[in-house]
Backbone as JSON Lines, residues from 0, in Angstrom:
{"i":0,"aa":"M","n":[44.38,-54.03,53.82],"ca":[43.85,-54.16,52.46],"c":[44.91,-54.77,51.54]}
{"i":1,"aa":"I","n":[44.52,-55.77,50.76],"ca":[45.44,-56.4,49.82],"c":[45.57,-55.53,48.58]}
{"i":2,"aa":"A","n":[46.82,-55.23,48.2],"ca":[47.07,-54.42,47.01],"c":[47.1,-55.33,45.78]}
{"i":3,"aa":"H","n":[46.26,-55.06,44.82],"ca":[46.24,-55.85,43.59],"c":[47.49,-55.55,42.75]}
{"i":4,"aa":"P","n":[48.09,-56.56,42.12],"ca":[49.24,-56.32,41.25],"c":[48.9,-55.37,40.1]}
{"i":5,"aa":"I","n":[49.89,-54.66,39.63],"ca":[49.74,-53.89,38.4],"c":[49.71,-54.89,37.24]}
{"i":6,"aa":"Q","n":[48.8,-54.69,36.32],"ca":[48.71,-55.56,35.15],"c":[49.36,-54.9,33.94]}
{"i":7,"aa":"L","n":[50.28,-55.62,33.33],"ca":[50.91,-55.17,32.09],"c":[50.46,-56.09,30.97]}
{"i":8,"aa":"F","n":[49.72,-55.54,30.01],"ca":[49.3,-56.28,28.83],"c":[50.13,-55.8,27.64]}
{"i":9,"aa":"A","n":[50.7,-56.75,26.9],"ca":[51.54,-56.41,25.75],"c":[51.02,-57.15,24.52]}
{"i":10,"aa":"L","n":[50.85,-56.41,23.44],"ca":[50.28,-56.96,22.2],"c":[51.18,-56.6,21.03]}
{"i":11,"aa":"P","n":[51.65,-57.58,20.26],"ca":[52.46,-57.26,19.08],"c":[51.63,-56.54,18.02]}
{"i":12,"aa":"L","n":[52.27,-55.62,17.31],"ca":[51.61,-54.95,16.19],"c":[51.25,-55.96,15.11]}
{"i":13,"aa":"G","n":[52.19,-56.85,14.78],"ca":[51.93,-57.91,13.81],"c":[51.83,-57.41,12.38]}
{"i":14,"aa":"T","n":[51.44,-58.32,11.5],"ca":[51.23,-58.0,10.09],"c":[49.88,-57.31,9.92]}
{"i":15,"aa":"P","n":[49.63,-56.72,8.75],"ca":[48.34,-56.04,8.57],"c":[47.16,-56.98,8.82]}
{"i":16,"aa":"L","n":[46.15,-56.47,9.53],"ca":[44.93,-57.24,9.76],"c":[44.23,-57.51,8.43]}
{"i":17,"aa":"T","n":[43.55,-58.63,8.35],"ca":[42.71,-58.87,7.18],"c":[41.51,-57.93,7.23]}
{"i":18,"aa":"S","n":[40.81,-57.81,6.12],"ca":[39.62,-56.95,6.09],"c":[38.59,-57.39,7.11]}
{"i":19,"aa":"A","n":[38.4,-58.72,7.25],"ca":[37.42,-59.23,8.2],"c":[37.84,-58.94,9.63]}
{"i":20,"aa":"E","n":[39.14,-59.11,9.94],"ca":[39.64,-58.83,11.28],"c":[39.48,-57.34,11.61]}
{"i":21,"aa":"W","n":[39.84,-56.5,10.65],"ca":[39.7,-55.05,10.85],"c":[38.25,-54.69,11.15]}
{"i":22,"aa":"E","n":[37.32,-55.18,10.35],"ca":[35.91,-54.85,10.53],"c":[35.39,-55.31,11.89]}
{"i":23,"aa":"T","n":[35.8,-56.5,12.32],"ca":[35.34,-57.03,13.61],"c":[35.76,-56.1,14.75]}
{"i":24,"aa":"L","n":[37.0,-55.65,14.75],"ca":[37.48,-54.78,15.82],"c":[36.97,-53.35,15.66]}
{"i":25,"aa":"F","n":[36.94,-52.86,14.44],"ca":[36.6,-51.47,14.18],"c":[35.15,-51.17,14.56]}
{"i":26,"aa":"R","n":[34.23,-52.04,14.17],"ca":[32.81,-51.76,14.41],"c":[32.43,-51.9,15.88]}
{"i":27,"aa":"A","n":[33.31,-52.49,16.69],"ca":[33.04,-52.64,18.12],"c":[33.4,-51.4,18.91]}
{"i":28,"aa":"L","n":[34.0,-50.39,18.24],"ca":[34.44,-49.18,18.93],"c":[33.47,-48.03,18.69]}
{"i":29,"aa":"P","n":[33.41,-47.06,19.6],"ca":[32.53,-45.89,19.41],"c":[32.92,-45.1,18.15]}
{"i":30,"aa":"S","n":[31.94,-44.38,17.6],"ca":[32.15,-43.67,16.33],"c":[33.23,-42.6,16.43]}
{"i":31,"aa":"D","n":[33.36,-41.92,17.58],"ca":[34.38,-40.88,17.69],"c":[35.78,-41.47,17.65]}
{"i":32,"aa":"I","n":[35.95,-42.66,18.23],"ca":[37.25,-43.33,18.17],"c":[37.51,-43.83,16.76]}
{"i":33,"aa":"Q","n":[36.49,-44.33,16.08],"ca":[36.65,-44.76,14.69],"c":[37.17,-43.61,13.82]}
{"i":34,"aa":"Q","n":[36.61,-42.43,14.01],"ca":[37.03,-41.27,13.22],"c":[38.5,-40.93,13.48]}
{"i":35,"aa":"K","n":[38.92,-41.0,14.73],"ca":[40.32,-40.71,15.06],"c":[41.26,-41.72,14.41]}
{"i":36,"aa":"I","n":[40.86,-42.98,14.43],"ca":[41.69,-44.03,13.84],"c":[41.89,-43.78,12.35]}
{"i":37,"aa":"M","n":[40.85,-43.38,11.65],"ca":[40.93,-43.21,10.2],"c":[41.68,-41.95,9.78]}
{"i":38,"aa":"H","n":[42.03,-41.11,10.72],"ca":[42.83,-39.92,10.39],"c":[44.28,-40.28,10.1]}
{"i":39,"aa":"Y","n":[44.72,-41.45,10.56],"ca":[46.11,-41.84,10.34],"c":[46.3,-42.31,8.9]}
{"i":40,"aa":"R","n":[47.43,-41.96,8.32],"ca":[47.69,-42.27,6.91],"c":[48.33,-43.64,6.75]}
{"i":41,"aa":"L","n":[49.33,-43.97,7.56],"ca":[50.05,-45.24,7.43],"c":[49.27,-46.38,8.08]}
{"i":42,"aa":"W","n":[49.31,-47.56,7.46],"ca":[48.56,-48.7,8.02],"c":[49.06,-49.05,9.42]}
{"i":43,"aa":"Q","n":[50.39,-48.89,9.65],"ca":[50.93,-49.22,10.97],"c":[50.31,-48.33,12.05]}
{"i":44,"aa":"D","n":[50.17,-47.03,11.75],"ca":[49.6,-46.11,12.74],"c":[48.11,-46.38,12.95]}
{"i":45,"aa":"R","n":[47.39,-46.66,11.86],"ca":[45.97,-47.0,12.01],"c":[45.8,-48.27,12.84]}
{"i":46,"aa":"Q","n":[46.66,-49.26,12.55],"ca":[46.53,-50.53,13.27],"c":[46.92,-50.37,14.74]}
{"i":47,"aa":"R","n":[47.95,-49.59,15.02],"ca":[48.32,-49.33,16.42],"c":[47.15,-48.68,17.16]}
{"i":48,"aa":"A","n":[46.51,-47.7,16.52],"ca":[45.39,-47.01,17.16],"c":[44.22,-47.97,17.38]}
{"i":49,"aa":"L","n":[43.91,-48.76,16.36],"ca":[42.79,-49.71,16.47],"c":[43.06,-50.74,17.57]}
{"i":50,"aa":"L","n":[44.25,-51.34,17.55],"ca":[44.57,-52.36,18.54],"c":[44.68,-51.76,19.94]}
{"i":51,"aa":"G","n":[45.2,-50.53,20.03],"ca":[45.32,-49.89,21.33],"c":[43.98,-49.65,21.98]}
{"i":52,"aa":"H","n":[43.03,-49.08,21.24],"ca":[41.7,-48.84,21.8],"c":[40.98,-50.15,22.09]}
{"i":53,"aa":"T","n":[41.18,-51.14,21.22],"ca":[40.56,-52.45,21.47],"c":[41.14,-53.09,22.72]}
{"i":54,"aa":"L","n":[42.44,-52.93,22.91],"ca":[43.1,-53.48,24.1],"c":[42.57,-52.85,25.38]}
{"i":55,"aa":"I","n":[42.36,-51.53,25.36],"ca":[41.78,-50.86,26.54],"c":[40.41,-51.45,26.84]}
{"i":56,"aa":"K","n":[39.58,-51.55,25.83],"ca":[38.23,-52.09,26.02],"c":[38.29,-53.52,26.51]}
{"i":57,"aa":"W","n":[39.17,-54.33,25.95],"ca":[39.32,-55.73,26.33],"c":[39.73,-55.85,27.8]}
{"i":58,"aa":"A","n":[40.68,-55.04,28.24],"ca":[41.19,-55.13,29.61],"c":[40.21,-54.6,30.64]}
{"i":59,"aa":"L","n":[39.41,-53.59,30.26],"ca":[38.49,-52.97,31.22],"c":[37.12,-53.65,31.26]}
{"i":60,"aa":"Q","n":[36.85,-54.53,30.31],"ca":[35.53,-55.13,30.2],"c":[35.05,-55.8,31.49]}
{"i":61,"aa":"P","n":[35.93,-56.45,32.27],"ca":[35.44,-57.06,33.52],"c":[35.03,-56.06,34.59]}
{"i":62,"aa":"F","n":[35.4,-54.79,34.43],"ca":[35.23,-53.83,35.51],"c":[34.23,-52.72,35.24]}
{"i":63,"aa":"I","n":[33.89,-52.5,33.98],"ca":[32.99,-51.39,33.66],"c":[31.84,-51.88,32.79]}
{"i":64,"aa":"D","n":[30.8,-51.09,32.75],"ca":[29.64,-51.37,31.91],"c":[30.01,-51.08,30.46]}
{"i":65,"aa":"E","n":[29.97,-52.1,29.62],"ca":[30.4,-51.92,28.23],"c":[29.58,-50.85,27.52]}
{"i":66,"aa":"S","n":[28.31,-50.72,27.87],"ca":[27.46,-49.73,27.21],"c":[27.9,-48.3,27.53]}
{"i":67,"aa":"A","n":[28.66,-48.15,28.64],"ca":[29.12,-46.82,29.05],"c":[30.59,-46.59,28.68]}
{"i":68,"aa":"F","n":[31.17,-47.53,27.92],"ca":[32.59,-47.4,27.56],"c":[32.81,-46.17,26.7]}
{"i":69,"aa":"H","n":[33.51,-45.21,27.26],"ca":[33.79,-43.99,26.51],"c":[35.07,-43.36,27.04]}
{"i":70,"aa":"I","n":[36.07,-43.23,26.19],"ca":[37.35,-42.65,26.59],"c":[37.31,-41.15,26.37]}
{"i":71,"aa":"V","n":[37.66,-40.4,27.4],"ca":[37.76,-38.94,27.29],"c":[39.17,-38.54,27.71]}
{"i":72,"aa":"Q","n":[39.5,-37.27,27.53],"ca":[40.82,-36.78,27.9],"c":[40.69,-35.58,28.83]}
{"i":73,"aa":"N","n":[41.63,-35.48,29.77],"ca":[41.65,-34.31,30.64],"c":[42.36,-33.15,29.93]}
{"i":74,"aa":"T","n":[42.58,-32.07,30.63],"ca":[43.16,-30.87,29.99],"c":[44.59,-31.09,29.52]}
{"i":75,"aa":"Y","n":[45.26,-32.12,30.05],"ca":[46.62,-32.43,29.62],"c":[46.66,-33.5,28.53]}
{"i":76,"aa":"G","n":[45.47,-33.93,28.06],"ca":[45.41,-34.94,27.01],"c":[45.51,-36.36,27.52]}
{"i":77,"aa":"R","n":[45.41,-36.54,28.85],"ca":[45.52,-37.88,29.42],"c":[44.17,-38.59,29.33]}
{"i":78,"aa":"P","n":[44.13,-39.79,28.72],"ca":[42.84,-40.5,28.57],"c":[42.39,-41.14,29.88]}
{"i":79,"aa":"Y","n":[41.08,-41.18,30.07],"ca":[40.51,-41.89,31.21],"c":[39.07,-42.27,30.87]}
{"i":80,"aa":"I","n":[38.5,-43.13,31.71],"ca":[37.14,-43.61,31.54],"c":[36.24,-42.97,32.58]}
{"i":81,"aa":"I","n":[35.09,-42.45,32.16],"ca":[34.13,-41.92,33.12],"c":[33.27,-43.08,33.62]}
{"i":82,"aa":"D","n":[33.53,-43.5,34.84],"ca":[32.74,-44.58,35.45],"c":[32.9,-44.44,36.97]}
{"i":83,"aa":"K","n":[31.85,-43.98,37.64],"ca":[31.93,-43.72,39.07],"c":[32.08,-44.98,39.9]}
{"i":84,"aa":"L","n":[31.78,-46.14,39.33],"ca":[31.86,-47.38,40.09],"c":[33.24,-48.01,40.05]}
{"i":85,"aa":"W","n":[34.1,-47.55,39.14],"ca":[35.45,-48.12,39.01],"c":[36.47,-47.07,39.4]}
{"i":86,"aa":"Q","n":[37.31,-47.38,40.38],"ca":[38.28,-46.42,40.9],"c":[39.69,-46.67,40.38]}
{"i":87,"aa":"G","n":[39.8,-47.5,39.36],"ca":[41.12,-47.84,38.83],"c":[41.62,-46.83,37.81]}
{"i":88,"aa":"D","n":[42.75,-47.17,37.18],"ca":[43.38,-46.29,36.21],"c":[44.07,-47.16,35.16]}
{"i":89,"aa":"F","n":[44.26,-46.6,33.98],"ca":[44.96,-47.3,32.91],"c":[45.81,-46.31,32.14]}
{"i":90,"aa":"N","n":[46.78,-46.85,31.41],"ca":[47.59,-46.0,30.54],"c":[48.14,-46.84,29.4]}
{"i":91,"aa":"L","n":[48.19,-46.26,28.22],"ca":[48.54,-46.98,26.99],"c":[49.8,-46.37,26.38]}
{"i":92,"aa":"S","n":[50.59,-47.21,25.73],"ca":[51.74,-46.72,24.97],"c":[51.99,-47.67,23.81]}
{"i":93,"aa":"H","n":[52.62,-47.17,22.76],"ca":[53.01,-48.05,21.66],"c":[54.25,-47.49,20.98]}
{"i":94,"aa":"S","n":[55.07,-48.39,20.48],"ca":[56.27,-48.02,19.75],"c":[56.79,-49.24,19.02]}
{"i":95,"aa":"G","n":[57.26,-49.05,17.81],"ca":[57.83,-50.16,17.06],"c":[56.86,-51.31,16.92]}
{"i":96,"aa":"D","n":[57.24,-52.47,17.45],"ca":[56.48,-53.7,17.25],"c":[55.46,-53.97,18.35]}
{"i":97,"aa":"W","n":[55.28,-53.05,19.33],"ca":[54.47,-53.39,20.5],"c":[53.47,-52.3,20.87]}
{"i":98,"aa":"I","n":[52.32,-52.77,21.37],"ca":[51.32,-51.93,22.03],"c":[51.21,-52.44,23.46]}
{"i":99,"aa":"V","n":[51.3,-51.55,24.45],"ca":[51.28,-51.98,25.85],"c":[50.24,-51.18,26.63]}
{"i":100,"aa":"L","n":[49.67,-51.83,27.64],"ca":[48.68,-51.21,28.5],"c":[49.0,-51.57,29.94]}
{"i":101,"aa":"A","n":[49.01,-50.56,30.82],"ca":[49.15,-50.78,32.26],"c":[47.8,-50.54,32.91]}
{"i":102,"aa":"L","n":[47.44,-51.41,33.85],"ca":[46.14,-51.32,34.52],"c":[46.36,-51.41,36.02]}
{"i":103,"aa":"A","n":[45.83,-50.42,36.75],"ca":[45.9,-50.39,38.21],"c":[44.49,-50.35,38.77]}
{"i":104,"aa":"M","n":[44.23,-51.1,39.82],"ca":[42.9,-51.15,40.39],"c":[42.61,-49.96,41.3]}
{"i":105,"aa":"E","n":[43.65,-49.2,41.64],"ca":[43.48,-47.96,42.39],"c":[44.69,-47.08,42.14]}
{"i":106,"aa":"G","n":[44.55,-45.79,42.45],"ca":[45.67,-44.87,42.26],"c":[45.87,-44.5,40.8]}
{"i":107,"aa":"R","n":[47.09,-44.07,40.48],"ca":[47.43,-43.64,39.12],"c":[48.56,-44.5,38.6]}
{"i":108,"aa":"V","n":[48.57,-44.67,37.26],"ca":[49.59,-45.47,36.62],"c":[49.98,-44.84,35.3]}
{"i":109,"aa":"G","n":[51.26,-44.93,34.95],"ca":[51.76,-44.47,33.66],"c":[52.68,-45.52,33.06]}
{"i":110,"aa":"I","n":[52.71,-45.61,31.74],"ca":[53.54,-46.61,31.07],"c":[54.14,-46.02,29.8]}
{"i":111,"aa":"D","n":[55.34,-46.49,29.46],"ca":[55.94,-46.1,28.18],"c":[56.79,-47.23,27.65]}
{"i":112,"aa":"V","n":[56.67,-47.5,26.35],"ca":[57.52,-48.45,25.65],"c":[58.19,-47.69,24.52]}
{"i":113,"aa":"E","n":[59.44,-48.02,24.25],"ca":[60.18,-47.38,23.17],"c":[60.94,-48.42,22.37]}
{"i":114,"aa":"E","n":[61.08,-48.15,21.08],"ca":[61.93,-48.98,20.23],"c":[63.32,-48.38,20.22]}
{"i":115,"aa":"I","n":[64.32,-49.18,20.54],"ca":[65.71,-48.69,20.55],"c":[66.17,-48.49,19.11]}
{"i":116,"aa":"K","n":[66.49,-47.24,18.79],"ca":[66.95,-46.88,17.45],"c":[68.13,-45.92,17.6]}
{"i":117,"aa":"P","n":[68.93,-45.74,16.54],"ca":[70.01,-44.75,16.62],"c":[69.44,-43.37,16.94]}
{"i":118,"aa":"I","n":[70.14,-42.62,17.79],"ca":[69.67,-41.32,18.21],"c":[70.88,-40.41,18.42]}
{"i":119,"aa":"S","n":[70.76,-39.16,18.04],"ca":[71.89,-38.24,18.14],"c":[72.09,-37.79,19.58]}
{"i":120,"aa":"Q","n":[73.31,-37.39,19.88],"ca":[73.6,-36.88,21.22],"c":[72.85,-35.58,21.49]}
{"i":121,"aa":"D","n":[72.63,-34.78,20.44],"ca":[71.88,-33.53,20.63],"c":[70.47,-33.81,21.12]}
{"i":122,"aa":"V","n":[69.82,-34.81,20.53],"ca":[68.46,-35.15,20.94],"c":[68.46,-35.7,22.37]}
{"i":123,"aa":"M","n":[69.42,-36.57,22.66],"ca":[69.51,-37.11,24.02],"c":[69.73,-36.0,25.04]}
{"i":124,"aa":"Q","n":[70.62,-35.08,24.72],"ca":[70.92,-34.01,25.68],"c":[69.72,-33.11,25.9]}
{"i":125,"aa":"Y","n":[68.94,-32.85,24.85],"ca":[67.72,-32.05,25.0],"c":[66.7,-32.76,25.88]}
{"i":126,"aa":"A","n":[66.61,-34.09,25.74],"ca":[65.57,-34.86,26.44],"c":[65.85,-35.02,27.92]}
{"i":127,"aa":"L","n":[67.11,-34.82,28.34],"ca":[67.51,-35.1,29.71],"c":[67.91,-33.84,30.45]}
{"i":128,"aa":"T","n":[67.82,-33.9,31.77],"ca":[68.37,-32.83,32.58],"c":[69.9,-32.96,32.58]}
{"i":129,"aa":"E","n":[70.59,-31.92,33.01],"ca":[72.05,-31.96,33.02],"c":[72.56,-33.11,33.89]}
{"i":130,"aa":"E","n":[71.93,-33.33,35.03],"ca":[72.36,-34.41,35.92],"c":[72.14,-35.77,35.27]}
{"i":131,"aa":"E","n":[71.01,-35.95,34.6],"ca":[70.73,-37.21,33.91],"c":[71.73,-37.43,32.77]}
{"i":132,"aa":"W","n":[72.02,-36.36,32.03],"ca":[72.95,-36.45,30.91],"c":[74.34,-36.89,31.38]}
{"i":133,"aa":"Q","n":[74.8,-36.31,32.48],"ca":[76.11,-36.67,33.01],"c":[76.14,-38.13,33.46]}
{"i":134,"aa":"L","n":[75.0,-38.63,33.85],"ca":[74.92,-40.0,34.34],"c":[74.99,-41.03,33.22]}
{"i":135,"aa":"I","n":[74.46,-40.71,32.02],"ca":[74.33,-41.77,31.01],"c":[75.04,-41.5,29.68]}
{"i":136,"aa":"H","n":[75.62,-40.31,29.46],"ca":[76.03,-40.0,28.08],"c":[77.21,-40.81,27.58]}
{"i":137,"aa":"H","n":[77.94,-41.5,28.44],"ca":[79.03,-42.37,27.99],"c":[78.6,-43.84,27.93]}
{"i":138,"aa":"K","n":[77.32,-44.09,28.14],"ca":[76.84,-45.47,28.2],"c":[76.15,-45.85,26.89]}
{"i":139,"aa":"P","n":[75.88,-47.15,26.67],"ca":[75.24,-47.6,25.42],"c":[73.86,-46.98,25.23]}
{"i":140,"aa":"P","n":[73.36,-46.92,23.97],"ca":[72.08,-46.25,23.69],"c":[70.9,-46.79,24.48]}
{"i":141,"aa":"H","n":[70.9,-48.1,24.8],"ca":[69.75,-48.65,25.5],"c":[69.56,-48.01,26.88]}
{"i":142,"aa":"V","n":[70.64,-47.51,27.47],"ca":[70.53,-46.87,28.78],"c":[69.72,-45.58,28.67]}
{"i":143,"aa":"F","n":[69.93,-44.84,27.57],"ca":[69.11,-43.64,27.35],"c":[67.65,-44.02,27.25]}
{"i":144,"aa":"Y","n":[67.32,-45.06,26.51],"ca":[65.91,-45.43,26.33],"c":[65.29,-45.94,27.64]}
{"i":145,"aa":"E","n":[66.07,-46.6,28.46],"ca":[65.56,-46.99,29.78],"c":[65.2,-45.76,30.6]}
{"i":146,"aa":"L","n":[66.06,-44.74,30.57],"ca":[65.79,-43.52,31.31],"c":[64.62,-42.74,30.69]}
{"i":147,"aa":"W","n":[64.56,-42.72,29.36],"ca":[63.48,-41.98,28.71],"c":[62.11,-42.64,28.98]}
{"i":148,"aa":"T","n":[62.04,-43.96,28.97],"ca":[60.77,-44.61,29.28],"c":[60.36,-44.32,30.73]}
{"i":149,"aa":"L","n":[61.34,-44.18,31.63],"ca":[61.03,-43.8,33.01],"c":[60.44,-42.4,33.06]}
{"i":150,"aa":"K","n":[61.07,-41.46,32.35],"ca":[60.55,-40.09,32.35],"c":[59.14,-40.04,31.78]}
{"i":151,"aa":"E","n":[58.91,-40.77,30.69],"ca":[57.58,-40.78,30.08],"c":[56.54,-41.41,31.01]}
{"i":152,"aa":"A","n":[56.91,-42.53,31.65],"ca":[55.97,-43.2,32.55],"c":[55.61,-42.32,33.74]}
{"i":153,"aa":"L","n":[56.6,-41.63,34.31],"ca":[56.34,-40.68,35.39],"c":[55.39,-39.58,34.91]}
{"i":154,"aa":"F","n":[55.7,-39.01,33.76],"ca":[54.88,-37.93,33.2],"c":[53.45,-38.38,32.96]}
{"i":155,"aa":"K","n":[53.29,-39.61,32.45],"ca":[51.97,-40.08,32.05],"c":[51.09,-40.51,33.22]}
{"i":156,"aa":"T","n":[51.64,-40.55,34.43],"ca":[50.77,-40.76,35.59],"c":[49.84,-39.57,35.79]}
{"i":157,"aa":"G","n":[50.24,-38.4,35.28],"ca":[49.46,-37.19,35.51],"c":[49.69,-36.58,36.88]}
{"i":158,"aa":"L","n":[50.7,-37.07,37.6],"ca":[50.96,-36.6,38.96],"c":[51.92,-35.42,39.02]}
{"i":159,"aa":"F","n":[52.48,-35.05,37.87],"ca":[53.46,-33.96,37.84],"c":[52.98,-32.86,36.9]}
{"i":160,"aa":"P","n":[52.8,-31.64,37.39],"ca":[52.24,-30.54,36.59],"c":[53.28,-29.88,35.68]}
{"i":161,"aa":"V","n":[53.83,-30.65,34.74],"ca":[54.76,-30.11,33.76],"c":[54.2,-30.38,32.37]}
{"i":162,"aa":"Q","n":[54.67,-29.64,31.39],"ca":[54.13,-29.74,30.03],"c":[54.84,-30.78,29.17]}
{"i":163,"aa":"S","n":[55.97,-31.29,29.63],"ca":[56.72,-32.25,28.82],"c":[57.56,-33.14,29.73]}
{"i":164,"aa":"P","n":[57.72,-34.42,29.39],"ca":[58.51,-35.31,30.25],"c":[59.97,-34.92,30.37]}
{"i":165,"aa":"H","n":[60.52,-34.21,29.36],"ca":[61.94,-33.88,29.45],"c":[62.24,-32.92,30.6]}
{"i":166,"aa":"L","n":[61.21,-32.26,31.14],"ca":[61.39,-31.34,32.25],"c":[61.46,-32.04,33.61]}
{"i":167,"aa":"L","n":[61.09,-33.31,33.66],"ca":[61.1,-34.04,34.92],"c":[62.53,-34.38,35.35]}
{"i":168,"aa":"R","n":[62.81,-34.19,36.61],"ca":[64.12,-34.5,37.18],"c":[64.01,-35.86,37.88]}
{"i":169,"aa":"T","n":[64.26,-36.92,37.13],"ca":[64.01,-38.26,37.64],"c":[64.86,-38.6,38.86]}
{"i":170,"aa":"I","n":[66.09,-38.12,38.9],"ca":[66.97,-38.44,40.03],"c":[66.4,-37.86,41.31]}
{"i":171,"aa":"D","n":[65.95,-36.61,41.25],"ca":[65.34,-35.99,42.43],"c":[64.03,-36.68,42.81]}
{"i":172,"aa":"I","n":[63.23,-37.03,41.79],"ca":[61.94,-37.68,42.06],"c":[62.13,-39.0,42.76]}
{"i":173,"aa":"Q","n":[63.1,-39.79,42.31],"ca":[63.32,-41.1,42.92],"c":[63.84,-40.99,44.35]}
{"i":174,"aa":"K","n":[64.5,-39.89,44.66],"ca":[64.99,-39.67,46.02],"c":[63.89,-39.2,46.97]}
{"i":175,"aa":"T","n":[62.96,-38.41,46.45],"ca":[62.0,-37.73,47.33],"c":[60.6,-38.32,47.31]}
{"i":176,"aa":"R","n":[60.2,-38.95,46.21],"ca":[58.82,-39.45,46.1],"c":[58.78,-40.93,46.46]}
{"i":177,"aa":"K","n":[58.79,-41.21,47.74],"ca":[58.78,-42.59,48.21],"c":[57.43,-43.27,48.0]}
{"i":178,"aa":"D","n":[56.41,-42.48,47.63],"ca":[55.09,-43.05,47.36],"c":[55.02,-43.68,45.98]}
{"i":179,"aa":"L","n":[56.03,-43.46,45.14],"ca":[56.0,-43.95,43.77],"c":[56.81,-45.24,43.63]}
{"i":180,"aa":"S","n":[56.31,-46.13,42.79],"ca":[57.03,-47.36,42.45],"c":[57.26,-47.39,40.94]}
{"i":181,"aa":"T","n":[58.35,-48.0,40.51],"ca":[58.63,-48.12,39.08],"c":[59.09,-49.55,38.77]}
{"i":182,"aa":"Y","n":[58.89,-49.91,37.5],"ca":[59.21,-51.27,37.04],"c":[59.71,-51.16,35.61]}
{"i":183,"aa":"L","n":[60.88,-51.75,35.34],"ca":[61.46,-51.78,34.0],"c":[61.62,-53.21,33.55]}
{"i":184,"aa":"S","n":[61.21,-53.49,32.3],"ca":[61.46,-54.8,31.71],"c":[61.64,-54.63,30.21]}
{"i":185,"aa":"Y","n":[62.02,-55.72,29.54],"ca":[62.19,-55.72,28.09],"c":[61.21,-56.72,27.49]}
{"i":186,"aa":"L","n":[60.41,-56.26,26.51],"ca":[59.53,-57.16,25.8],"c":[60.3,-58.01,24.8]}
{"i":187,"aa":"D","n":[61.38,-57.44,24.28],"ca":[62.37,-58.14,23.46],"c":[63.61,-57.26,23.53]}
{"i":188,"aa":"P","n":[64.74,-57.65,22.93],"ca":[65.96,-56.87,23.1],"c":[65.88,-55.42,22.62]}
{"i":189,"aa":"Q","n":[64.89,-55.08,21.79],"ca":[64.8,-53.73,21.24],"c":[63.71,-52.87,21.86]}
{"i":190,"aa":"H","n":[62.96,-53.4,22.83],"ca":[61.8,-52.66,23.34],"c":[61.73,-52.68,24.86]}
{"i":191,"aa":"P","n":[62.38,-51.68,25.53],"ca":[62.2,-51.55,26.98],"c":[60.85,-50.9,27.29]}
{"i":192,"aa":"V","n":[60.27,-51.31,28.42],"ca":[59.01,-50.73,28.87],"c":[59.13,-50.42,30.36]}
{"i":193,"aa":"T","n":[58.65,-49.24,30.76],"ca":[58.68,-48.84,32.17],"c":[57.28,-48.47,32.62]}
{"i":194,"aa":"I","n":[56.93,-48.9,33.83],"ca":[55.65,-48.55,34.46],"c":[55.94,-47.79,35.74]}
{"i":195,"aa":"C","n":[55.12,-46.79,36.03],"ca":[55.19,-46.05,37.29],"c":[53.79,-46.01,37.9]}
{"i":196,"aa":"W","n":[53.7,-46.19,39.22],"ca":[52.39,-46.14,39.87],"c":[52.52,-45.62,41.3]}
{"i":197,"aa":"N","n":[51.39,-45.23,41.89],"ca":[51.44,-44.64,43.23],"c":[50.53,-45.34,44.24]}
{"i":198,"aa":"N","n":[50.17,-46.59,43.98],"ca":[49.45,-47.34,45.02],"c":[50.41,-48.31,45.7]}
{"i":199,"aa":"K","n":[49.89,-49.2,46.51],"ca":[50.76,-50.06,47.32],"c":[51.1,-51.39,46.65]}
{"i":200,"aa":"A","n":[50.77,-51.54,45.38],"ca":[51.09,-52.78,44.67],"c":[52.59,-53.04,44.68]}
{"i":201,"aa":"M","n":[52.97,-54.29,44.92],"ca":[54.38,-54.66,45.0],"c":[54.86,-55.44,43.78]}
{"i":202,"aa":"T","n":[53.93,-55.9,42.95],"ca":[54.32,-56.74,41.82],"c":[53.63,-56.28,40.54]}
{"i":203,"aa":"V","n":[54.2,-56.71,39.42],"ca":[53.63,-56.47,38.09],"c":[53.42,-57.82,37.43]}
{"i":204,"aa":"N","n":[52.19,-58.08,36.99],"ca":[51.88,-59.29,36.24],"c":[51.86,-58.97,34.75]}
{"i":205,"aa":"T","n":[52.66,-59.66,33.99],"ca":[52.78,-59.41,32.55],"c":[52.03,-60.47,31.76]}
{"i":206,"aa":"T","n":[51.2,-60.03,30.81],"ca":[50.46,-60.93,29.94],"c":[50.74,-60.55,28.49]}
{"i":207,"aa":"I","n":[51.32,-61.47,27.74],"ca":[51.55,-61.26,26.3],"c":[50.32,-61.78,25.57]}
{"i":208,"aa":"L","n":[49.68,-60.91,24.81],"ca":[48.45,-61.26,24.12],"c":[48.68,-61.5,22.64]}
{"i":209,"aa":"H","n":[47.67,-62.06,21.99],"ca":[47.65,-62.21,20.55],"c":[46.36,-61.56,20.05]}
{"i":210,"aa":"K","n":[46.39,-61.08,18.83],"ca":[45.21,-60.4,18.28],"c":[43.97,-61.28,18.32]}
{"i":211,"aa":"Y","n":[44.14,-62.61,18.24],"ca":[42.98,-63.49,18.23],"c":[42.2,-63.45,19.54]}
{"i":212,"aa":"Q","n":[42.9,-63.14,20.65],"ca":[42.19,-63.01,21.92],"c":[41.27,-61.79,21.91]}
{"i":213,"aa":"L","n":[41.71,-60.73,21.26],"ca":[40.85,-59.55,21.14],"c":[39.72,-59.81,20.14]}
{"i":214,"aa":"L","n":[40.01,-60.51,19.08],"ca":[38.99,-60.79,18.06],"c":[37.9,-61.68,18.61]}
{"i":215,"aa":"Q","n":[38.25,-62.64,19.45],"ca":[37.24,-63.55,20.0],"c":[36.22,-62.8,20.83]}
{"i":216,"aa":"R","n":[36.68,-61.83,21.63],"ca":[35.77,-61.1,22.49],"c":[34.98,-60.05,21.7]}
{"i":217,"aa":"A","n":[35.57,-59.52,20.62],"ca":[34.89,-58.5,19.84],"c":[33.87,-59.07,18.87]}
{"i":218,"aa":"A","n":[34.02,-60.34,18.54],"ca":[33.11,-60.94,17.55],"c":[31.69,-60.98,18.06]}
{"i":219,"aa":"P","n":[30.69,-60.72,17.21],"ca":[29.28,-60.72,17.63],"c":[28.81,-62.13,17.98]}
């Protein structure tokens, strides 16, 4: 069986959408998602939520019945699509200037993007295991964010029964879980992104999108 590549879609947050652009994307989403989007106070958070849900719908449109498009969450808060005909998986993340989506045609996938910002050693030490801390605490800040995106991506696969990514022991996992693959790249110098998956895919295809591609498909 040929393993399909993991798809990484990346979309810039950009400047505020115009009223017409907002309406085009907003009205194409289910009412429950619209309500969640409007709970955010800052325009950046509302726009991230709107673009993120639109990106999921845009990426899954070739594989699922649009009339049945409905995102639900499991007991751990992990989103998924109820569709018995599609055996794939997706995962969304956003930070700073980027919204990213990982798509796998089978198995499980997790993704995390982070904006590199100043961070205290106390926060870093809390986020890491003792072994991880000893490995990176004398290194530049970007090394911490590379490791943190790995922990988040592993956690977001839903394959580990822990309540928080900081509890994951990445060094042990990488030694023992040979069924898992990971991929690290930079969308720009300030935004590392890591993907983790458990199928046999050997490559990641990256697509940088623009909001107009989403608007074209959402327009009536």
